[in-house]
N, C-alpha and C positions, 0 to 999 in steps of 0.2 A: 388381653394380651394374646390369646390364642387366635383371635380373629385377625389381628394386625399381623401376627406371624404367618398365618395362612395366606394373606394376600401378599406379603413380602416374598414368601417362598415361591409363589406363583410367578411373580415378576422376574425373580432370580434364576428361574429355570431357563430363561431366554437370554439373559444379559448378565455380564460379569460385574463383580465388585471393583471398584476403583481403589488402587493403592494410594497411600498417603503422598501428598506432594513432597518434593524434595526438601523444601524449606521446613516442613513439618517434621520429616524424618530427622533432620539435623537437630531438632529440639527434642527428639525422642517421642514424638507424637505419631505412632505407627498404626493407628486404627484405619481400617479400610471403610470406604463409603459407598452407599448405593443411593444416589440423589433422586429425590422426587421433585425438588424445586432447586434451581441453581442460578447463580449470577450470570448475566450475559457478558460481563466484563471481568477481568482479572481482580483478585484481592477482595472479593465480595463487595465491590463498589456499586453493584446494581447498574440497571434495573434487573429484576429477577423474573424468571419464567419457569413454568412447569416443563419438566423433561419428558418429552414425547407424550405418550398416552399413559404414563405410569399412574398419575393421580386419577385419571378418568377410569382406569381399570380397577381402582381400589376404593369402593364406596365407603367401606367401614373406616378406612383411613381418613377420608375426606371428612367423615362425621366427627372423628376425633380432632382433627385440626380445626374445624369449624367451632367445636365446642369449647375451644380455648378462648374464643371471643376476641379475636384480633386479625391483623393482617400479617401473613407469614413471609419471611425471607428465606434464607437458606434452610432447606428441610431435607433430611437424609436419615436412612438407616446407617448406623455406625457399628462396626464389628471389631471386637478384639479376640483373636483366635486363642485356643487353649495354650497356656504357657506364655501368652503375650503380656507386655507391660507398656502403658503409656506413661512416660516419664513426667515428673512434676513440671508444670509449666503454667503460665498465666496468659490471659487474653486482655490486651490493652491497645489494640489497634483502633482507629477512629470508628471503624464499623461497630465496636461494642459500647460506644459512648451512650447510645440510646437503647440497646437491645439486651436481651436476656437469652439464654438457651434453655429450653425446656427438655428434659430427659425423660422418656417413657420406656422402661425396660420391657422388651417383648420376649427375650429369651436370655436366661442367665443360669448361674449355678451357685451353690452356697460358698464356693471359694473364690468368688469375685469380690474384690475389696475396692471401694472408692474412698480416696483421701482428699481433704480440702482444708485449707487454713494457712496460718503463718508458720514459719519454720520452727519446729520444736513443739507446735500446738496444734498439729493436724488432727482433725476430727475424722474418724474412720467409720464407714458404714457399708452395709450390703444393700443396694437398691433392689427392691422386690419388684418382680414382674407385675405389670398391671397398674402400678402406682405412678403418679407424676411427681417429678422433682425439679425444683429450681434452687440454684445456688449462685453465690457471687463468684463468677469466673474471672473476676480481676484478681482474686486471690489464687495462690498456687493450688493446683489440683492434679490428681494422678489416678491411674486405674491399674490394677493387677488382676490377672485372671490365672489362678492357680489350679483351675478345675479342668475337666476333660471335655467340656462343652463350650462352644463359642458364646460370647456375651454379645447380644445385639440390642441396640437401643434405637428408638425412633427419636431423633433430635430435631427440634423446632426452634429456630431463631425468630423472635418477633419484638417489636417495640412494645406492644401491649396496649389495649384500649381499656376502658373502665371496667368492662366485663371481666377481662383477664385479671386485672389487678384486684378486683373483688374476690375472684377465686383464690388468688394468693393470699388475700387478707384473711379469708376464711379457713385457709389450710392450717395444718399443725406443723410447728417448727420441730425439726429432728431433736430429739432429747427431751421435749416437753411431754407432760402428761397426756395420755390418750383422752379424747373427748368426743362427744357426739358430733358427727358431721353436720355442717350447716348448709351444705350444697349437695346437689345430686351427684352420685358417683357413677351412674350408668349412662352410656351413650347409646341411643337406639340404634340397632343394627341396620335398619332399612331406611334410615334418614338419608334422603337425597340431598346432601349438604353442598353448599357452595363455599369454595375456599378462595379467599382473596389474597392475591399475591403482590408484594411491593413492586410497583411499576415505576420506580424513580431511582435516580442516582442521588446519594446523600448530599453531594455537593451542590447539585441543582436545587434540591429541595430546601437548601438554606439561603437561597438567593432571593430573587424578586418575587412579588406577589403573583405575577403571571406564571412563574415557574412552579410555584406551590399549587395554584389552580390547575395547571396542567397535570401535575402529579396525582392530585386528588381525583380529577375526572378519569385518568388513564387506570387508576387502581379500583375504582368504583365497580360494583356488579355491572356486567355487561348490559342488562336491560335498564340501567339507570344512569348511564354515562351522560346522556344529553342533560338530564336533570342536574347531575353533578357539575357539568360544564356551566349551566346557568348559575348555580349557586356560587361557583368559584368566581365567575365574572361579576356577579352582584357583590360579592365580598370584596373584591379588588376595588370596586367603585366606593364601597362603604368606607374602606380604611384610608383610601386616597391620601389626602394631605392631613390626616387626623392627628398625626404626631403620636401614635400609640407605641407602647413597648411591644416586643415580640409576643409576650404572654397575652397582653390585651387584644392584639391582632387575632391570634389563633383561637382565643376564646370566642370570638365573634363567629368564626368558621365553624367551630365544634357546635355552637348553639344552633346555627342554621342547619347543619347536617342532622343534628338530633331532631329537630322540629320537623324535617322532611321525612325522617324515618317514621315518626309518630303518625304522620298524615298518611304514610303509605300502608300501614298495617292496622286494619280494622278487626276487632274481635268477631267471631262467628257465633251466632246463638242457634243452638241445635236442641230440638225437643223430640225425645224418643219415648213412645208410649208402648207398654207391654200389653199383650193380649191376656196374659195371666201371670201370676207371681213366678212361676217356673221359667218364663222366657228371660233369656239373657240379653244384656245390651250389646255384647259381642265385641268387647275390647278389653286389653289389659293396660295397666298403667303402673308407673312407680311414682313415688312422692318426693317432692323437693321442698325442704323448709325455707320459708321466707321470714321477713321481719315480724317480730311479735308472734301472734298466734297463726298468722296466715300460712297456708300450705298450698302449693301448687301440685297439680296431678299432670304428670307427662304421659301421654299416650305411647305405649311401646309396642302394641300389636292390635291390628284390626282384623277381627276373625271373619272369614267369608260367610256370607249368609246371615250375619247377625243384624241387629237393628241399626247399628252405626253404619255398617256396610251398605244397608239398604238406603239409609239417608244419603250417603255419598253417591249412590247410583242415581237417585232421584234429583238431588240438587248439587250437581257437579261444581257450580260456582261457589258453593258454600261447603264444599267437602272438608272433612277433617283428616289430617294426614299424620302418620307416625311422627312423633316429635312435637306435636301440638301441645300446648299447655292449657289444661282446663282450670280457669281461674275460680269459677264458682259453679255449684250445683244447686238448682233451685234457690238461687240467691245467697247461699251460705259459702263462706270461704274457709272455714275450720275443718280439719280432717274428718273428725267424727261426723260432723253435720253433712259433709260432702259425700262420705261413705253411705250414710243413712238415706240421703237423697237418691243415690244410685239404686238403692233397693225399692224405692217407691214405684207406683204403677206408671207414673209420669216424671221423667227427669229432663229439666231444662238446663243444658250446659252452656256456659259462656267460655268459648275456646279461643285462645290467641294462637294464630298459625305458627307453624314451625319456625323457630328462629334461625336466622342466618346472619352472618356479618353484613352490616349495611354501611350507609354513608357515615353515620356516627363513628364506627370503628375505623374507617379510612381517615376521617378528620382527626381523630385522636392520634393515630400513628404518624401521619405526615406533619401534624403540628408539633409533635415531640421532636422531630428532626429540625424543624424550622426554628424552634425555641433554642436549640443548642448553639446557634450562631452568636447569641449574646451571653452564653454560659461560659464559665471558667472551670475547667475540670483539672483536678489533681489527683494523682495516684500516690498510694502508700509507698514510701521508700522502703519500709519493712517488706512489703509484698514484692518489691522488685529484688531486694536482697535475697529473699526466700528462693525465687525462681532461679536466680543465678547460682545459688549454692546447691540447688537440687541436682 
């Protein structure tokens, strides 16, 4: 949270916060915004784009956004001043049919209260700095800041790919018993991450095959857009007159995108040999629990002059970067054996390159929008009554 706040503060020294839109103020939603990604059209209808160089100047913020594992839409710092209150409201515009909003508190105080739920049954909690929260914003929700310090959250709207929903599934529900984390909680500070931004308008992405293929290619990482265009064109030909449902159609696109990602990323094999037992390998790592007994090591720091730094200098095409995942050490994939292997005179590491959102994440996101064209969505009458009564 401190790194996010540091980057946000640096940006805000040169530019001003945006006041709430008139329509939001009428609803009692008075939080101020400092946008990193915004819609190029009114009403969040997309496509979206980064605001100036704000993201480019914020490497740690980019790392956090990328670690969520999806394609982002509207992204902003949101502030509620001391004594401020965001009245109970709910979000049911078409924009929210396929999206959730992630809240990451970066500055808060003990007297900030968030409320969410049905009328008479609202759950209240204090969102802690540095944690990540997702809630059902179709329900009524409100914020009150009775403290003397502003409440600032990084908010991220996204459809969510499989990686994101895996993180949500592994998280703890508010009110449940604490348990051991099953995912890594740390984002490398020097990870030079790529943030993918929604480059489609929802209405367009619900239409023809060619429109979805265009959205898919436009949102793909810049260095893979030609590849994405090819996959999209092949997908359109494949579904042709096959008379498939929307779900069946997009499953083919998702499979092709995932296969392309697997082909694009190959593990690196690194062998580090010590001159004596006192010599260090020269890197730091954190551990991330995987399925069963498997544990991954994530490289968090590479020390200048160490064995790994020397490897990177000699073999730049097989260099290990911060954020890379060590899958095995001397063939072992359990934590105790991997740590033991690092203590040996020779350690062979199989490292998967730094993860960044790829074509699979783009396909997951645009596919969710495409599916909605045949879905029927209904909202709770109780939820509407709540918001009107608030």
